[in-house]
Phi, psi and omega in degrees: 000133179283165180300315183292319180292325177294318179295317181296320180296317180298315182291322180292318179296322178295328180290320187269342185304315182297337180262005181261035179079006181049042179282155178299319180299321180296317180290325176297321178300321177298309182298318179296324179294319178297317178294326176296322176296318179301319179294320181294332181290335178061023178255193177289168179299130188261128183296323180294317179297316179299321181294316178298314181296320179294319178299320177295320179296317179296320178296320179296317180290334174294327179280328182209092189301333182259016184289110187295317177301326178290320177297318179294319177300318179300315179298318179294321179295320177295320178296315179298324179275009178064024172266074195291321179296316179296320179299317180296314182296319179295315181294319181294322177299321178291320179297325180297317179294317180293315181298323179296318179297319180292317181296328181280350183082000181262060184227167176221186182299325179296320177300315182292321178295315177301317183295316181296318180294320178295319177295325178296317177297316178300320178297316179298317179293320181296326175300315180293333179274357180077015183262073188292329177296322176296325178301314179306313183297318181292324183288340174300316180289319180300315181296328181287317191250347177214071188305330182293337184273343188277317190301317183292326177289320178294326177296316180293323178298318177298320179298315179299334178269006176084006181265081187292322182295319176295321178298315179298313181297317181294318179292324178296318178295321182288334187284340186238134351270144178221157172295153186307316183294315179292320181298329181296325177293324176294319177299323178298316176297315181298324179298317178296315181295320179296319178297318179297328180279355180087008179267082186294320181300317178295319179299320179294315181294315181293318180292323178296317180295318181293322182294333178295337180259316188269341178063236186277062176272109192304309180299325179293320178299320179293317177300317179301313180297318179298320180294318178299314180294322177296323178297321179295320177297316179298317181296320179295317180296320182290319184286333182074013183268004180077189185297150181151066184288155179298127180302323181292323180286322174298321179296322178296316179297318179298317181296315181298315181292323178296318178296319179296319181294314182292330183289316187221015182055047182290117178291327176301316179295316180300314182295324176294320178299317184286323190266347183267123180301135174094351181273321180225152170275175186299318181294318179296318180296316180297320179295318180294319179301315180294319181294323184295323184305321182281355185255340188251157180212177177060225185294326179292325176294322176300317178298314181300314181298315182300325183274317192250346180217060187298342177292346178257029188296335177297323176295317178298321179298316179299317181296313184289327176295321176299318180294317181295336179290339182239350177206143180226040177289172189296322184287324177295318179293326178292321176295322175300324177294322177299314179299315179297324178298322176290319179300332182295342178295333180243346181225098184305335180295334182292336178297321178295323178297313179299316181296320179295319178296318179295315180299324181289345179291331179079198186299337181301333181296341181262355185235322184285126185302314181292318179298319177299318179299314181294318179297317178300318179295320180295332181269354182259121179302144179297146181280000000 
């Protein structure tokens, strides 16, 4: 589905739903259309889209309080809106009802499908909450009743635990056979895992293939740029000629990162542009730093302040504490370590906080490119 057709479908369904008897099914169709539009946009989760989808779910549940598709839609909308605790609680409540029906023997294929999808949502939310043991438990049910949904999640779980080879093997098995559009998302994951494993050539090939389908997919563009830059480092090391990356490859990395930044105001892209030699001149870097401040919020704003405005670190602390109250994924905890690292310049006790946060990240801190960047920043005294 194209971006325009997904948007048109969502708006048309929202227009006709109130006149369609206000049935739960009609409202679920509206919410699913909005989430479909969000997927077609290929950007970060959009608060407006989540709000529309959540409103449709609430309307559906008003018409039929026990309507399982509506309950599932609500959990997905909460997940899309980054309300991870609520998404987890909603999904777990749905799994309890489904599991009870299955345990009693009074179930059918729909019960098992509903249960597997709810467990998948719960697993996704638990990842964001940093509850990886809970993810394992949910994926047991997903693997039993919806085998297609489990492998990619298990691959990502392995990656979060620093087991890149298992992640690669699992994602490769999950990727085949798939339709081209769906396969491209698997290629995007595989490109990241290959880069983490040090296989730059594979990361370049996979990211190039995925980009032909997904176009301006921001995380993929960043992975592509990181792979291009890593290739330049490898080439320099092999040649023994010292620094001197290919201008054309630097231009490719700059273009990819610029597209990612313009598409979703990606701070990861912005920071790579600013910190990598040869991508921007001093004036361009200063302009980008100033422009970025007005574009980022939440945990990314905390990261920006810690790096570029450390005298405002109290503001960064408030922002990151708010984020930690609702999500404890690896990147949020790593950004919290960056903030604590800056605080350590004036409060020696904060160094222990930063070190504890880094230690708590586990093996992923040594393999994930963004996490490695954040950890390095947390260990570097502010300039």
